[in-house]
C-alpha positions in Angstrom: -22.4 5.9 -7.4 -18.8 4.7 -6.5 -18.5 3.9 -2.7 -15.0 5.2 -1.3 -15.7 3.6 2.1 -15.7 0.2 0.4 -13.1 0.7 -2.4 -11.0 -2.2 -3.5 -7.4 -1.1 -2.6 -4.9 -2.6 -5.0 -1.2 -2.3 -5.4 -1.0 -1.4 -8.5 -3.0 2.0 -9.3 -5.3 2.3 -12.3 -3.3 5.1 -14.1 -0.5 2.7 -14.7 -3.0 0.1 -16.0 -4.4 2.8 -18.4 -1.1 3.7 -19.8 -0.3 0.0 -20.6 -3.9 0.0 -22.2 -2.9 2.9 -24.3 1.0 2.3 -25.2 1.5 -1.4 -24.5 1.9 -4.0 -27.6 -1.2 -5.9 -28.5 -0.8 -8.7 -25.9 -0.1 -6.0 -23.1 -2.7 -3.7 -24.1 -5.6 -6.7 -24.2 -3.9 -8.0 -20.7 -4.4 -4.6 -19.1 -7.7 -4.0 -20.2 -9.0 -7.4 -18.9 -7.1 -6.2 -15.6 -9.0 -2.9 -15.6 -12.3 -4.7 -15.9 -11.7 -7.2 -13.3 -10.8 -3.8 -11.0 -14.2 -2.9 -11.8 -15.8 -5.9 -11.3 -14.0 -6.6 -7.6 -15.2 -3.3 -7.0 -18.6 -3.8 -7.1 -18.7 -7.1 -5.8 -17.0 -5.5 -2.6 -19.6 -2.5 -2.3 -22.5 -4.9 -2.5 -20.9 -7.0 0.2 -20.1 -4.1 2.2 -23.6 -2.8 2.2 -24.6 -6.3 3.3 -22.0 -6.0 6.1 -23.9 -3.1 7.6 -26.6 -5.2 8.1 -24.9 -8.3 8.8 -21.7 -7.7 10.4 -18.9 -10.0 9.0 -17.4 -12.8 10.8 -13.7 -12.4 10.8 -11.6 -15.4 10.5 -9.9 -15.9 14.1 -6.6 -17.7 14.9 -7.7 -21.1 16.8 -5.2 -20.3 19.8 -5.2 -16.5 19.7 -1.6 -16.2 18.4 0.1 -16.2 15.1 -2.2 -18.3 12.2 -1.8 -18.4 8.6 -3.4 -20.3 5.9 -2.4 -19.9 2.2 -5.0 -21.0 -0.3 -4.4 -21.7 -4.3 -7.2 -20.6 -6.5 -5.5 -22.3 -9.2 -5.8 -19.6 -11.8 -9.8 -19.4 -10.9 -11.9 -16.8 -9.3 -13.4 -18.4 -6.5 -12.0 -17.4 -3.2 -10.5 -18.4 -0.8 -9.6 -21.5 -3.0 -7.7 -24.9 -1.9 -5.8 -24.7 1.2 -2.3 -25.6 0.5 0.0 -24.5 3.7 -1.6 -24.0 7.1 0.5 -22.3 10.1 3.9 -24.7 11.3 3.4 -26.5 7.7 6.9 -27.0 6.1 7.7 -25.0 2.9 5.6 -25.6 -0.2 7.2 -26.4 -3.8 5.6 -23.5 -4.5 7.6 -19.8 -4.7 4.4 -17.9 -4.4 2.9 -19.9 -1.4 5.9 -19.6 0.5 6.4 -15.7 0.1 2.6 -15.5 0.9 3.0 -17.5 4.2 6.6 -15.7 5.1 5.5 -12.1 3.8 2.4 -12.4 6.3 4.3 -13.7 9.2 6.8 -10.8 9.2 4.2 -8.4 8.8 2.5 -10.0 11.8 5.6 -10.0 14.0 6.3 -6.1 13.2 2.9 -5.5 14.6 2.9 -7.7 17.3 6.5 -7.2 18.5 7.1 -3.8 17.7 3.5 -2.1 17.9 1.7 -4.8 20.7 -0.8 -5.4 18.0 -2.7 -8.7 18.1 -2.9 -9.4 14.0 -4.5 -7.3 11.7 -7.8 -6.2 13.4 -5.8 -6.4 17.1 -8.1 -9.6 18.1 -6.1 -12.7 16.7 -7.4 -12.4 13.3 -6.2 -15.4 11.1 -4.2 -14.1 8.1 -5.6 -15.8 5.1 -3.9 -15.3 1.5 -4.8 -17.0 -1.7 -2.2 -17.0 -4.7 -2.7 -17.6 -8.4 -5.8 -15.6 -8.3 -7.0 -15.7 -12.5 -4.5 -15.7 -15.2 -2.4 -13.0 -16.1 -3.7 -10.9 -13.2 -1.4 -7.7 -12.7 -2.1 -7.1 -8.9 -2.7 -7.7 -5.1 -5.5 -6.6 -2.9 -7.1 -6.7 0.5 -10.5 -7.7 0.2 -11.6 -6.5 3.5 -11.1 -10.2 5.0 -8.0 -11.7 3.4 -5.2 -11.0 0.8 -5.5 -11.9 -3.0 -2.4 -12.0 -5.1 -1.9 -12.7 -9.0 0.5 -14.1 -11.0 1.7 -11.6 -13.0 2.3 -11.5 -16.7 3.1 -15.2 -16.8 1.1 -16.1 -19.7 2.6 -13.4 -21.8 5.7 -14.0 -24.4 8.7 -13.1 -22.4 9.2 -10.1 -24.5 5.8 -8.8 -23.5 6.1 -9.3 -19.5 5.9 -6.3 -17.5 5.2 -7.8 -14.2 6.3 -10.6 -11.9 4.0 -12.7 -9.7 2.8 -10.2 -6.7 4.1 -12.3 -3.6 7.6 -11.3 -4.6 8.1 -8.1 -2.7 7.3 -8.4 0.8 6.3 -4.7 1.0 3.6 -5.4 -1.4 2.5 -7.8 1.3 3.0 -5.6 4.3 1.4 -2.9 2.3 -2.1 -4.7 1.6 -2.2 -6.2 5.0 -1.9 -2.5 6.6 -5.0 -1.9 4.6 -6.6 -4.1 6.6 -5.3 -2.4 9.9 -6.6 1.1 8.6 -9.9 -0.7 8.2 -10.1 -1.3 11.8 -8.7 1.7 12.8 -9.0 5.4 11.5 -10.9 3.9 8.5 -9.8 6.3 5.9 -12.1 7.1 3.4 -10.4 6.0 0.1 -10.8 9.2 -2.2 -8.8 12.4 -2.3 -6.5 13.2 0.8 -8.0 10.6 3.1 -7.5 7.9 0.3 -3.7 9.1 -0.2 -3.3 8.8 3.7 -4.8 5.6 3.5 -2.3 4.6 0.9 0.5 6.4 2.6 0.1 4.1 5.7 0.1 1.1 3.6 3.3 2.3 1.8 4.7 3.3 5.4 4.1 -0.1 7.0 5.0 -2.0 3.8 8.4 -0.5 3.6 8.8 -0.9 7.4 7.9 -4.5 7.1 10.9 -4.8 4.4 13.1 -3.0 6.6 12.3 -5.3 9.8 12.9 -8.6 7.9 16.5 -7.2 6.9 17.2 -5.4 9.8 17.9 -2.4 7.7 18.2 1.1 9.2 16.9 4.1 7.8 20.0 5.1 6.0 20.5 1.5 4.7 16.8 1.0 3.4 16.0 1.7 -0.2 12.4 3.1 0.5 11.4 1.5 -3.0 7.5 0.1 -2.9 7.9 -3.0 -5.0 11.2 -3.9 -6.2 11.6 -7.1 -7.9 8.0 -6.8 -9.3 9.1 -5.2 -12.9 10.5 -7.7 -15.4 13.9 -6.5 -17.1 11.7 -5.0 -20.0 10.8 -2.3 -17.6 12.7 0.7 -17.2 12.1 1.2 -13.4 13.4 0.1 -9.9 9.4 -0.1 -8.3 6.2 1.1 -8.5 6.9 4.3 -6.0 9.9 5.6 -3.8 9.4 7.0 -0.9 13.0 8.7 -1.1 12.5 10.3 -4.4 8.8 10.4 -5.6 8.3 10.8 -8.9 11.6 8.6 -10.2 10.6 5.2 -9.5 9.8 4.3 -13.3 10.2 6.1 -16.6 9.2 3.5 -19.2 7.8 4.0 -22.9 4.9 1.5 -22.0 4.4 2.3 -18.0 5.0 6.1 -18.8 6.5 8.1 -16.1 6.1 7.8 -12.1 3.2 10.6 -11.4 4.2 11.1 -7.4 4.5 14.7 -6.2 6.9 14.8 -3.2 5.7 18.3 -2.3 2.5 20.1 -1.8 3.5 22.6 -4.9 3.1 19.8 -6.9 -0.2 18.1 -5.8 -2.1 16.6 -8.6 -5.8 17.1 -8.4 -7.7 14.6 -10.9 -10.7 12.5 -10.9 -9.1 9.5 -12.1 -7.5 7.0 -9.0 -10.0 7.9 -6.4 -8.7 11.6 -6.7 -4.9 10.6 -6.9 -4.9 8.4 -3.8 -1.7 6.6 -5.4 -0.5 9.9 -6.8 -0.5 12.3 -4.0 0.3 9.6 -1.3 4.1 10.8 -2.7 3.7 13.8 -0.5 3.3 12.2 2.9 5.4 9.2 2.0 8.4 11.6 1.3 7.7 13.8 4.7 7.8 10.0 6.6 11.2 9.0 4.8 12.5 12.5 5.4 11.5 12.2 9.6 12.6 8.4 9.6 16.3 9.8 7.8 16.5 12.5 10.6 15.8 10.5 13.7 18.2 7.6 12.3 18.5 3.9 13.5 15.8 1.4 12.6 12.9 3.6 11.2 10.1 1.1 12.6 11.5 1.7 16.3 10.5 5.4 16.7 9.3 7.0 13.2 7.0 3.9 12.7 5.7 4.2 16.2 4.7 7.7 15.7 3.2 7.1 12.6 1.4 3.8 14.2 0.0 5.5 17.3 -1.2 8.3 14.9 -2.9 6.0 12.7 -4.7 4.1 15.8 -5.6 6.8 18.0 -5.9 10.3 16.0 -6.8 9.9 12.4 -10.5 9.9 11.3 -12.2 8.8 8.1 -11.8 12.0 6.6 -8.4 13.3 8.0 -6.0 15.4 5.6 -2.6 15.8 5.0 -2.6 18.9 7.1 -4.2 16.8 10.0 -1.9 14.1 9.9 0.8 16.4 10.1 -0.3 18.1 13.2 -0.9 14.5 14.9 2.1 13.1 14.3 3.7 16.1 15.6 1.7 15.5 18.8 2.3 12.1 19.1 6.0 12.4 18.9 5.6 14.9 21.5 3.6 12.6 23.6 6.2 9.8 23.0 9.4 11.1 23.4 8.6 14.5 24.6 7.9 18.2 23.8 10.8 19.5 21.5 12.6 16.2 21.7 14.9 15.3 18.6 11.8 12.8 17.4 9.3 15.7 17.5 11.5 17.9 15.7 12.3 15.6 12.8 8.8 14.9 12.5 8.3 18.8 11.7 11.1 19.1 9.6 9.8 16.1 7.8 6.4 17.7 7.0 7.9 21.2 6.4 10.3 19.1 3.7 7.1 18.7 1.6 5.7 21.9 2.2 3.3 21.6 5.2 3.8 23.5 8.6 2.7 22.3 11.5 -0.2 24.0 13.0 -0.8 25.8 9.9 -3.7 26.2 7.4 -4.4 22.8 5.2 -2.0 24.6 2.3 -3.9 25.2 -0.8 -1.9 22.8 -3.7 0.0 25.4 -5.6 0.5 24.6 -9.1 -2.0 22.5 -9.3 -3.5 23.1 -12.6 0.3 22.7 -14.3 0.9 19.5 -12.3 -2.8 18.2 -13.2 -2.4 19.3 -17.0 1.2 17.4 -16.7 -0.4 14.2 -15.1 -2.9 14.2 -17.4 -0.7 14.6 -20.6 1.5 11.7 -19.5 -1.8 9.5 -19.0 
């Protein structure tokens, strides 16, 4: 039985790999099938480790001085983690771009959580940030394994015309996204299935995007709100793997298919695949956050991000659904900025824009069958 509590939280959804395995060139199909099998293998290993962790609490690596400490390891295209340490906190830049991207990206993520939200690293207890690059050959993914970050190099081993993905350290929001799975692991512990799983993915997209905006000092209006910009090679017709601004429009490609994300509850997709659509239906709360952040204006990490962070830290539970997230963010906005404040009204409007009314009944996804059949037809 699949253990949703200890699922492997990868940036690239299985439905995308399944599309490639169906519609790609022979080389792309083989690569996708290899990557799908790796997901299942890693998932089984994580579930086994997690069951042992229930008996023996895992020790998280801790920063020596209680502050920011990063170590980047090189797995050298092997599978044994973490690999060889190649850059430690304070070391000069490496000649290896992936090493520097993992180092810098984890640093900016640490800084956002520390400087804006007062959080001391992923577990709020000075956890050291370990990252492993060059995992396997032709590994099209990045994931948080419960203790550290792991990044593949994409399709570097394929002929140029077959390459779909660049290295997975290339987009800082992917790094922020995956590290936020760690924050969720220590806070709300959202079960990785159905709506709680979609909220898990949503929180990672929110803070992944905010890490990118924070690094570039972009306002909500200046940001692109794309997750994974730069990850696709020029062979792909798409801008990124998801868009919070316009879910469903990130890509439309002969090999990858069309972005299946809905932006409204009436388009909610009920599917047994993707742990019940965790990477698909996250488009709905993603778009709610985007709308709220745009209405509040300014830097999205300051107010909208604070509302979502406090909600994740203090209010959401393992089985929270979209309606509860809407109600909690609205409540939190009132507590932080005042009842009836612009910020609270923006949160209310953001959720209304995706078909969820504050204090309402959990909406039954309307048009569910039609949207599901459309998704299955695309798959």
